[in-house]
C-alpha positions as CSV (number, residue, x, y, z in Angstrom):
1,M,0.0,0.1,0.0
2,N,1.3,4.0,-0.9
3,N,1.6,5.7,2.1
4,K,2.9,8.4,0.4
5,K,1.4,12.2,0.7
6,K,0.6,13.5,-2.6
7,S,1.4,16.9,-2.8
8,S,-1.0,19.7,-2.9
9,P,-1.8,21.7,-5.5
10,W,-2.6,24.7,-2.9
11,K,0.6,24.5,-1.6
12,S,2.7,24.8,-5.2
13,I,0.4,27.8,-6.1
14,Q,1.9,29.3,-2.6
15,V,5.3,28.4,-3.0
16,G,4.9,30.4,-6.6
17,L,3.4,32.9,-5.2
18,I,5.9,33.4,-2.6
19,T,8.7,32.8,-5.5
20,F,7.1,35.4,-7.5
21,L,6.7,38.3,-5.0
22,V,10.7,37.7,-4.1
23,M,11.3,38.3,-7.7
24,V,9.3,41.5,-8.1
25,I,10.6,42.7,-4.5
26,F,14.2,42.1,-6.1
27,A,13.0,43.3,-9.1
28,Y,11.7,46.7,-7.8
29,G,15.1,47.2,-5.6
30,F,17.0,46.8,-8.6
31,Q,15.1,50.0,-10.8
32,I,15.3,52.2,-7.3
33,T,19.1,51.5,-6.3
34,K,19.3,51.7,-10.3
35,V,21.5,48.7,-10.7
36,D,23.6,49.4,-14.0
37,L,26.7,46.7,-14.6
38,E,26.9,48.5,-18.3
39,E,28.4,51.6,-16.2
40,L,30.9,49.3,-15.0
41,R,32.3,47.9,-18.6
42,S,32.4,51.3,-20.1
43,E,35.9,52.2,-21.2
44,N,36.4,55.8,-19.0
45,R,34.9,53.7,-16.1
46,Q,37.3,51.0,-16.0
47,Q,40.2,53.7,-17.1
48,S,39.1,55.6,-13.7
49,L,38.6,52.9,-11.4
50,T,42.3,51.3,-12.3
51,R,44.1,54.9,-11.6
52,V,42.3,55.1,-8.6
53,T,42.7,51.5,-7.5
54,R,46.7,51.8,-8.5
55,A,47.1,55.0,-6.3
56,L,45.4,53.9,-3.4
57,A,47.8,50.9,-3.9
58,Q,50.8,53.4,-3.2
59,P,50.1,55.6,0.0
60,E,52.4,59.2,0.0
61,I,54.1,57.7,3.3
62,F,58.0,57.9,1.6
63,E,59.3,60.5,-1.2
64,Y,63.0,61.2,-2.5
65,D,64.6,64.5,-3.0
66,Q,64.3,65.2,-6.8
67,V,67.1,66.9,-9.1
68,E,65.1,68.1,-12.0
69,E,67.0,68.7,-15.3
70,V,64.1,70.3,-17.8
71,V,65.2,71.2,-21.5
72,N,63.7,73.1,-23.9
73,F,63.0,73.3,-27.9
74,S,62.1,75.8,-29.7
75,I,59.0,75.7,-32.7
76,Y,57.0,77.2,-34.5
77,V,53.4,76.8,-35.1
78,P,52.5,77.0,-37.9
79,C,55.5,76.9,-40.0
80,R,56.9,80.3,-41.4
81,P,56.6,80.4,-45.4
82,D,60.3,80.0,-45.5
83,D,60.6,77.4,-42.8
84,S,60.3,73.8,-44.1
85,G,60.3,72.2,-40.7
86,E,62.9,69.8,-41.4
87,A,65.9,71.5,-40.4
88,A,66.5,71.4,-36.3
89,P,68.0,74.1,-34.1
90,E,72.1,73.1,-33.1
91,Q,71.7,71.2,-29.9
92,N,74.7,70.9,-27.4
93,T,75.0,67.5,-27.6
94,S,77.4,67.4,-24.3
95,E,74.5,68.0,-22.4
96,P,70.8,66.8,-22.3
97,Y,69.1,68.1,-25.2
98,L,65.6,67.4,-27.4
99,I,65.2,67.1,-31.0
100,V,61.3,67.5,-32.9
101,T,60.4,66.2,-35.6
102,P,59.4,68.0,-37.8
103,G,61.2,70.9,-36.2
104,C,57.5,73.3,-36.6
105,A,54.3,72.1,-37.4
106,A,50.6,73.1,-37.6
107,P,47.9,73.2,-35.0
108,G,47.2,70.2,-34.2
109,E,49.7,68.3,-36.1
110,V,51.4,65.2,-34.6
111,V,55.5,65.3,-34.0
112,Q,57.8,62.9,-32.8
113,V,60.1,63.9,-29.2
114,E,63.4,62.4,-29.2
115,G,65.5,62.9,-26.0
116,F,69.5,62.7,-25.6
117,N,72.0,62.2,-22.7
118,F,69.5,62.7,-20.3
119,A,69.8,60.3,-16.6
120,P,69.0,56.8,-17.3
121,Y,65.6,55.3,-16.0
122,T,64.0,58.6,-15.5
123,V,60.3,60.0,-15.7
124,G,58.8,63.4,-16.3
125,P,56.2,65.3,-18.3
126,V,57.0,66.9,-21.6
127,R,54.9,69.7,-22.8
128,F,53.9,72.3,-24.9
129,I,54.6,76.0,-24.0
130,P,52.9,78.2,-25.8
131,G,54.3,81.9,-25.9
132,S,58.1,83.4,-26.7
133,D,59.6,83.0,-23.1
134,S,60.3,80.0,-22.5
135,S,60.0,80.2,-18.5
136,N,56.0,80.8,-19.0
137,V,54.7,78.6,-16.6
138,V,51.7,77.8,-18.5
139,S,51.9,74.2,-20.0
140,L,49.3,72.2,-22.2
141,G,49.0,68.3,-22.9
142,R,49.5,65.0,-20.5
143,E,52.2,63.0,-22.3
144,N,55.0,61.6,-20.0
145,A,58.3,60.1,-21.0
146,E,60.7,57.5,-19.5
147,T,63.7,56.9,-20.5
148,D,65.9,53.8,-21.1
149,A,69.5,53.4,-19.6
150,D,71.3,55.7,-22.1
151,G,69.2,57.9,-20.7
152,H,67.7,58.1,-24.1
153,F,63.8,58.5,-24.9
154,L,61.3,58.5,-28.2
155,M,58.0,59.9,-28.1
156,S,54.4,61.4,-30.3
157,M,53.1,64.1,-29.1
158,E,50.0,66.7,-30.0
159,I,51.0,70.3,-31.0
160,P,47.9,72.2,-29.1
161,K,46.0,74.3,-31.5
162,R,47.9,78.0,-30.1
163,P,49.1,79.3,-33.4
164,S,51.2,82.1,-33.0
165,D,53.8,84.2,-34.7
166,S,56.5,83.4,-32.4
167,V,59.0,81.3,-31.2
168,Q,57.1,78.5,-29.2
169,Y,58.4,75.5,-27.0
170,I,58.2,72.1,-26.7
171,R,59.6,71.8,-22.9
172,A,60.8,68.0,-21.2
173,T,61.1,68.2,-17.1
174,L,62.6,64.6,-16.3
175,R,63.0,63.8,-12.5
176,R,65.0,61.7,-10.9
177,N,65.5,60.4,-7.0
178,T,68.6,61.3,-4.9
179,G,69.9,60.6,-1.9
180,S,67.8,58.0,1.0
181,P,64.1,57.4,0.9
182,H,62.2,59.8,3.8
183,F,58.5,60.7,5.6
184,T,56.7,62.7,2.6
185,Q,54.7,66.1,4.4
186,T,51.8,63.9,3.6
187,A,53.1,61.4,6.6
188,Y,53.3,63.8,9.2
189,D,50.4,65.5,8.4
190,T,48.9,62.4,8.7
191,W,50.7,61.2,12.2
192,N,49.6,64.4,13.5
193,K,45.7,64.1,12.9
194,I,45.5,60.2,13.7
195,V,47.6,60.9,16.8
196,E,44.7,63.6,17.5
197,T,41.8,61.5,16.1
198,V,43.3,58.9,18.9
199,F,42.9,61.2,21.6
200,L,39.8,62.8,20.3
201,A,38.3,59.1,20.6
202,L,40.0,58.5,23.9
203,L,38.4,61.3,25.4
204,A,34.7,60.8,24.1
205,T,35.2,57.4,25.4
206,V,36.1,58.0,28.6
207,F,33.9,60.7,29.5
208,G,30.8,58.8,27.9
209,T,31.8,55.9,29.3
210,I,31.8,57.7,33.4
211,L,28.0,59.2,32.5
212,A,27.4,55.6,30.8
213,I,27.4,53.6,33.7
214,P,25.2,54.8,36.2
215,L,22.6,55.3,33.4
216,S,22.9,51.7,32.7
217,F,21.7,50.8,35.7
218,I,18.4,52.2,35.7
219,A,18.0,51.6,32.1
220,A,18.0,47.5,33.2
221,R,14.8,46.0,33.9
222,N,15.7,43.6,35.7
223,L,17.1,46.4,38.4
224,M,14.0,48.8,38.0
225,K,11.2,46.6,38.3
226,T,11.4,46.0,42.1
227,V,11.7,49.8,42.7
228,K,7.8,50.5,43.9
229,S,6.8,53.5,46.2
230,P,3.7,54.8,47.4
231,L,2.0,57.7,46.1
232,T,3.2,59.8,49.0
233,S,6.7,59.3,48.4
234,I,6.7,59.8,44.7
235,A,4.9,62.9,44.5
236,L,7.2,64.4,47.4
237,S,10.5,63.3,45.7
238,V,9.0,64.4,42.6
239,L,8.4,68.0,44.5
240,G,12.2,67.8,46.3
241,W,13.6,68.2,42.6
242,P,13.0,71.0,41.8
243,I,12.8,72.8,45.0
244,G,16.5,71.2,45.9
245,I,18.0,72.1,42.4
246,V,17.2,75.7,42.8
247,I,18.1,76.1,46.2
248,G,21.5,74.1,45.6
249,F,21.9,76.3,42.7
250,I,21.8,79.8,44.4
251,V,23.7,78.3,47.3
252,V,26.5,77.5,45.5
253,R,26.7,80.0,43.2
254,W,27.1,82.2,46.1
255,V,29.8,80.2,47.1
256,G,32.1,80.5,44.3
257,D,31.3,84.3,44.4
258,F,32.5,84.2,48.0
259,S,35.7,82.4,46.6
260,S,36.3,84.5,43.5
261,V,36.3,87.6,46.0
262,I,39.0,86.2,48.6
263,G,40.6,83.7,46.4
264,S,42.7,85.7,43.8
265,N,45.6,84.8,45.3
266,A,47.9,82.2,44.8
267,W,48.7,81.2,48.3
268,V,45.1,82.4,49.0
269,N,44.1,79.1,47.1
270,I,46.8,77.0,48.5
271,A,45.8,77.8,52.4
272,S,42.2,77.1,51.6
273,I,42.9,74.1,49.7
274,L,45.1,72.8,52.8
275,I,42.8,74.1,55.4
276,S,39.1,72.8,53.8
277,P,39.9,69.2,54.0
278,M,40.9,69.6,58.0
279,L,37.5,71.4,58.8
280,M,35.6,69.2,57.2
281,W,37.4,66.1,58.6
282,F,36.5,67.9,62.5
283,G,33.2,68.5,61.2
284,V,31.9,65.7,60.2
285,R,33.7,63.3,62.9
286,W,32.3,66.0,65.4
287,A,28.4,65.4,63.1
288,L,28.4,61.8,62.9
289,P,30.1,60.6,65.7
290,Q,31.3,56.6,65.9
291,E,29.5,55.6,69.1
292,E,26.9,57.4,71.4
293,I,26.4,56.2,74.7
294,N,23.1,58.7,75.5
295,L,20.7,59.7,73.0
296,P,21.6,63.7,71.5
297,S,18.9,66.3,72.6
298,Q,17.2,68.1,69.8
299,S,19.3,71.4,69.4
300,V,22.3,69.2,69.5
301,R,20.7,67.4,66.6
302,F,19.7,71.0,64.7
303,A,23.8,71.6,65.9
304,R,24.7,68.5,64.3
305,L,22.7,69.3,61.0
306,G,24.0,72.9,60.5
307,V,27.9,71.8,61.0
308,L,26.9,69.1,58.1
309,F,25.3,71.7,55.8
310,M,28.5,73.6,57.0
311,V,30.8,71.1,55.9
312,I,29.3,70.7,52.7
313,L,29.7,74.7,51.6
314,I,33.6,73.9,53.0
315,G,33.3,71.3,50.4
316,F,32.4,73.8,47.6
317,Y,34.3,76.2,48.5
318,G,37.7,74.4,48.7
319,L,36.2,73.2,44.7
320,F,36.3,76.7,43.6
321,Q,39.5,77.3,45.4
322,L,41.2,74.1,43.2
323,A,39.7,75.4,40.3
324,S,41.3,79.1,40.6
325,L,44.4,77.5,41.4
326,A,45.0,75.4,38.7
327,M,44.0,77.7,36.2
328,S,46.3,80.2,37.7
329,A,49.3,77.6,37.3
330,G,48.5,76.1,34.3
331,K,48.1,80.1,33.1
332,A,51.3,80.7,34.6
333,I,53.8,77.5,33.4
334,E,52.2,76.8,29.9
335,I,55.0,79.1,28.5
336,P,57.8,78.3,30.8
337,L,57.7,74.5,30.1
338,G,57.9,74.6,26.2
339,S,57.5,71.3,24.8
340,F,55.3,70.7,28.0
341,G,53.9,73.8,28.2
342,F,50.7,71.0,26.9
343,M,50.8,70.4,31.0
344,G,50.3,73.6,31.7
345,Y,47.3,74.0,29.3
346,F,45.6,71.2,30.5
347,L,45.5,72.7,34.6
348,F,43.8,75.5,33.1
349,Q,41.2,73.7,31.3
350,V,40.6,71.3,34.3
351,G,40.2,74.3,36.7
352,D,37.9,76.2,34.0
353,I,36.0,73.0,33.9
354,V,35.6,72.3,37.6
355,A,34.3,75.7,37.9
356,I,31.5,75.3,35.8
357,I,30.4,72.1,36.9
358,T,30.5,72.7,40.0
359,P,27.8,75.0,40.6
360,V,25.5,71.7,38.3
361,L,27.1,69.2,40.9
362,G,25.9,71.0,44.1
363,A,22.4,71.6,42.4
364,L,21.7,68.0,41.4
365,A,23.4,66.7,44.8
366,A,21.0,69.1,46.7
367,G,18.0,68.1,44.3
368,G,19.0,64.0,44.8
369,A,20.1,65.1,48.8
370,L,16.2,67.3,49.1
371,S,14.1,64.6,47.1
372,S,15.6,61.2,48.9
373,V,14.9,63.5,52.6
374,L,11.2,64.0,51.1
375,G,10.6,60.3,49.9
376,R,12.1,58.9,53.0
377,L,9.4,61.4,55.0
378,G,6.4,60.4,52.8
379,Q,7.6,56.7,52.8
380,Y,7.4,57.0,56.6
381,G,3.9,59.0,56.8
382,S,2.4,56.4,54.3
383,E,3.0,53.8,56.8
384,K,2.2,55.4,60.2
385,L,-1.2,57.6,59.0
386,P,-3.9,56.7,58.8
387,A,-5.4,55.7,55.4
388,S,-8.2,58.4,55.1
389,G,-5.1,61.2,56.1
390,I,-2.6,59.9,53.5
391,K,-5.7,59.7,50.8
392,V,-5.8,63.6,51.6
393,L,-2.4,64.0,51.4
394,N,-2.5,62.7,48.3
395,L,-4.3,64.2,46.8
396,I,-3.0,68.2,48.4
397,L,0.6,66.8,47.2
398,T,0.1,64.9,43.9
399,T,-1.6,67.5,42.0
400,I,1.3,69.9,43.3
401,A,3.9,67.6,41.5
402,G,2.1,67.1,38.8
403,A,1.6,70.5,38.4
404,T,4.9,71.7,38.4
405,V,6.3,68.5,36.0
406,F,3.9,70.0,33.4
407,G,4.9,73.5,33.9
408,L,8.3,72.8,33.6
409,V,7.4,71.2,30.4
410,G,5.4,73.2,29.1
411,Q,8.8,76.2,30.1
412,L,11.3,73.8,28.0
413,V,8.6,73.9,25.1
414,E,8.3,77.8,25.5
415,W,11.9,78.0,25.6
416,L,12.4,76.0,21.9
417,Y,10.0,77.5,20.1
418,Q,9.5,80.9,21.2
419,I,5.3,80.8,21.2
420,G,5.7,83.7,23.6
421,E,2.1,83.1,25.5
422,P,1.4,81.8,28.7
423,L,-1.6,80.7,28.8
424,Y,-0.2,77.6,26.4
425,T,3.1,77.3,27.6
426,L,2.4,77.9,31.1
427,W,-0.5,77.4,33.1
428,L,-2.5,75.5,30.2
429,P,0.3,72.8,31.2
430,M,-0.3,73.3,34.8
431,M,-4.1,72.8,35.3
432,T,-3.5,69.9,32.8
433,G,-0.8,68.3,35.5
434,A,-2.7,69.4,38.6
435,I,-5.9,67.4,37.0
436,A,-3.8,64.4,36.0
437,G,-2.5,64.2,39.4
438,L,-5.8,64.6,41.3
439,L,-7.1,61.9,39.2
440,L,-3.8,59.9,39.8
441,A,-4.7,60.1,43.5
442,F,-8.2,59.8,43.3
443,F,-8.0,56.2,42.1
444,T,-4.9,55.0,43.6
445,K,-6.1,53.4,46.9
446,P,-3.1,55.5,49.9
447,K,-1.2,53.3,50.7
448,D,-0.8,50.9,48.0
449,S,2.8,50.8,46.1
450,L,3.1,51.7,42.3
451,P,6.0,50.7,40.2
452,I,8.2,53.8,40.1
453,G,11.0,51.9,39.5
454,M,9.3,51.0,35.8
455,V,8.1,54.7,34.9
456,I,11.9,55.4,35.7
457,Y,13.3,52.6,33.7
458,S,10.7,53.7,30.5
459,I,11.3,57.4,30.7
460,T,15.4,56.8,30.5
461,R,15.4,54.3,27.7
462,T,13.0,56.3,26.0
463,F,15.0,59.3,26.4
464,L,18.3,56.6,25.1
465,N,16.6,55.8,22.2
466,A,15.7,59.0,21.0
467,L,19.4,60.6,21.5
468,R,20.8,57.0,20.2
469,S,18.4,57.6,17.1
470,V,20.6,61.0,16.2
471,E,24.1,60.6,14.3
472,A,27.4,61.7,15.5
473,L,27.2,63.8,12.5
474,V,24.5,65.6,13.4
475,M,25.8,66.2,16.6
476,A,29.3,67.3,15.5
477,I,27.4,70.0,13.8
478,V,25.7,71.2,16.7
479,F,28.7,71.6,19.2
480,V,30.8,73.0,16.1
481,I,28.3,75.9,15.8
482,A,28.5,76.0,20.0
483,V,32.3,75.9,20.3
484,G,33.3,76.2,16.5
485,I,35.3,74.1,14.3
486,G,37.8,71.6,16.2
487,P,38.9,68.7,17.8
488,F,36.8,69.6,21.1
489,A,33.3,69.9,18.9
490,G,34.1,66.2,18.1
491,V,34.6,65.3,21.6
492,M,31.3,66.4,22.5
493,A,29.6,64.9,19.6
494,L,31.0,61.2,20.0
495,G,31.3,61.7,23.9
496,L,27.5,62.8,23.8
497,H,26.5,59.1,21.6
498,T,29.0,57.2,23.5
499,I,27.3,58.0,26.5
500,V,23.2,57.1,24.8
501,S,25.1,54.0,23.5
502,L,27.0,52.5,25.6
503,A,24.1,53.0,28.2
504,K,22.3,50.9,26.3
505,L,24.9,48.0,25.5
506,Y,25.3,48.3,29.3
507,S,21.8,47.6,30.5
508,E,21.3,45.2,28.4
509,Q,24.3,43.3,29.7
510,V,23.0,43.7,33.5
511,E,19.7,42.9,32.3
512,S,21.3,39.0,31.2
513,I,23.0,38.7,34.7
514,L,22.7,35.3,36.7
515,S,20.0,36.2,39.2
516,G,20.7,34.1,41.9
517,P,23.4,35.9,43.1
518,L,21.1,39.1,43.0
519,E,19.0,37.2,45.1
520,A,21.6,35.8,47.7
521,I,22.9,39.1,48.6
522,E,19.3,40.4,48.7
523,A,19.0,37.8,51.1
524,T,21.1,38.8,53.3
525,G,19.3,42.4,53.6
526,A,21.5,44.5,51.8
527,N,20.2,47.7,49.9
528,R,20.2,48.8,46.6
529,L,23.6,50.1,46.6
530,Q,25.3,47.3,48.2
531,T,23.0,44.7,45.9
532,I,24.7,46.1,42.6
533,I,28.4,46.5,44.1
534,Y,28.6,42.9,45.0
535,A,25.8,40.9,43.3
536,V,25.5,43.0,39.9
537,I,29.0,44.5,38.6
538,P,31.5,41.6,39.6
539,Q,29.6,39.8,36.7
540,I,29.3,43.0,34.4
541,I,33.0,43.6,34.5
542,P,34.1,41.6,31.3
543,P,31.7,42.7,29.2
544,Y,31.7,46.2,29.8
545,I,35.6,46.8,29.2
546,S,34.9,44.9,26.0
547,Y,32.4,47.5,25.0
548,T,34.8,50.0,25.9
549,M,37.0,48.8,23.9
550,Y,34.8,48.8,21.0
551,R,33.1,52.0,20.9
552,W,36.7,53.6,20.9
553,D,37.3,51.5,18.3
554,I,34.0,53.3,16.5
555,N,35.1,56.8,17.9
556,V,37.9,56.6,16.2
557,R,36.2,55.5,13.0
558,M,33.7,57.9,13.6
559,S,35.9,60.6,14.2
560,T,36.5,60.1,9.9
561,I,32.9,60.9,9.4
562,I,32.7,63.9,11.7
563,G,35.9,65.3,10.5
564,F,34.2,65.9,7.0
565,V,31.8,69.3,9.3
566,G,34.9,70.5,11.0
567,G,34.6,67.8,14.1
568,G,38.5,67.8,14.1
569,G,40.1,64.2,13.4
570,I,41.9,63.1,10.6
571,G,38.4,63.3,8.2
572,F,39.2,66.3,7.8
573,L,42.3,65.7,5.8
574,L,40.6,62.9,4.2
575,Q,37.9,64.7,3.1
576,Q,40.4,67.4,1.6
577,N,42.5,64.9,-0.3
578,I,39.4,63.0,-1.6
579,N,38.0,66.6,-2.8
580,L,41.7,67.2,-4.4
581,L,41.4,63.8,-6.2
582,N,44.8,63.1,-4.3
583,Y,44.2,60.0,-3.5
584,R,47.4,58.0,-2.6
585,A,47.7,60.6,0.2
586,A,44.1,59.2,1.2
587,S,45.6,55.9,1.0
588,A,47.6,57.0,3.4
589,Q,45.1,58.5,6.0
590,M,43.2,55.1,5.2
591,L,45.5,53.0,5.7
592,A,47.0,54.7,9.2
593,I,43.3,54.3,10.3
594,A,43.4,51.1,9.9
595,I,46.5,50.1,11.7
596,V,45.5,52.4,15.0
597,V,41.7,50.4,14.6
598,A,43.8,47.0,14.3
599,T,46.2,47.8,16.9
600,M,43.3,48.5,19.3
601,D,41.8,45.4,18.8
602,Y,44.7,43.8,20.3
603,I,45.2,45.8,23.1
604,S,41.2,45.0,23.5
605,S,41.8,41.4,23.5
606,A,44.9,41.6,26.0
607,L,42.8,43.6,28.0
608,R,39.7,41.1,28.5
609,E,42.4,37.8,28.4
610,K,43.6,39.9,31.7
611,V,40.0,40.7,33.4
612,I,38.5,37.1,32.3
């Protein structure tokens, strides 16, 4: 009995339809992409491709000093009435000389150019020089001559259509190499730019990595999905951020103004830098004693809080003084250090960076601290107060928090689009936020814990995805406008792109860690920071190193693109040579990029082997 299944006609029709659909898609793709091999077979394309390929295969790295032998032959175009064109002018046969046959010619006529007594195996152009001055820099033609072992060459040349009653010239300029090979100017320029490219990529990678690591933890789903808080704590935390940021920025700016008034002298800077840590140490030891026998009174607690606040202010004052000292010292030693003047420049720029970011750090620290304190207060209230009281409190706090958040978003929209109407950019968003907060509090049970971790996770991932969709080239254009043409704009563009790219890669690595160590550490009662330090970080160090080195590799290659828009690095030089059709110089730059990328790959492999 034959148990073989009969083939279904419908299945065959399906296969045929799918095959036909695939062919239609590819056919349309060929039309859209204009696939045309006829162009590849054209003689002009083949010649151009051959010329460019040969140029790329000969990077302009080494060269010789050259000696030129320049010889002119006088010729009339056209022939004079009394000139048969056969008699050549007398030549000094003891030196290099030319013979042109015939000795005069009509425009467009082909003549034979023969050279004698040149250096053997030399190459150079043979050109038609119009005019009666043999030193004329104008030359016509594309012919080249190459001598044999006896210093002789023979070639044909078409006379250009430049008739004149005056004598004109055919000039042979043959060059021979002398001495030993040495690096070309292109090689020196390539070296300088590839070093700039490596350090441009290095700085972008380092600063991008530093900021991407903390972002990766809040962009990891497995770490954030367990973070839950009651609505009271969330509302107070949200209110704490803007209030703390404003207060922190104002206070730290005041400290900076005070520091600039009394800290213009280097000795004052040094004394402040030495005394500030000592005062901070004594203040912390008194405010946070290691052991206490009796519970301190309320006044002592307030005094300790005041001392801690003063310790923080002294710390920011010390940072401003350190920035002032670094800037003044860097400026003072930059010129005396000579070749090592970059150390002074570095000190000055580091001091300037510290002076700029200290108020920002102070604002963020104050915002985070106030948000944390208010969040804990909300958590405590949610646990201790009755449900009815928490319900009322949630209605009030969430309404205010919603109005605050939406109002800030409205102000951002106003700054971006300059609508100029407060009703639409302030009051309407605040009313919308207040209503949203009110509805959230109304429909949420008073003591329910909400998944705030997933909200933060979603916002962070959306922000990273939005920034990552913008190419580094576009970022470079924006930063070129902000800080001017040069490698600094490239560092900022690549740094920002590194942050968003590495944060995604890092967070996905955190999401793929083993859950066993995480659960074991949490079972001991460890807080979130301890869990990350002892359960997460040991599992992610090797891939983090691998991703970071790979990102440095990417930044080196991307710098060749952002250099096209003025972002520094070797890209500008590469673009310039390609535009000038100087493919040998462009080949040298591409070779340098390949060597750097390969070297970095070996370094990355060695580092991974050491760590793993």
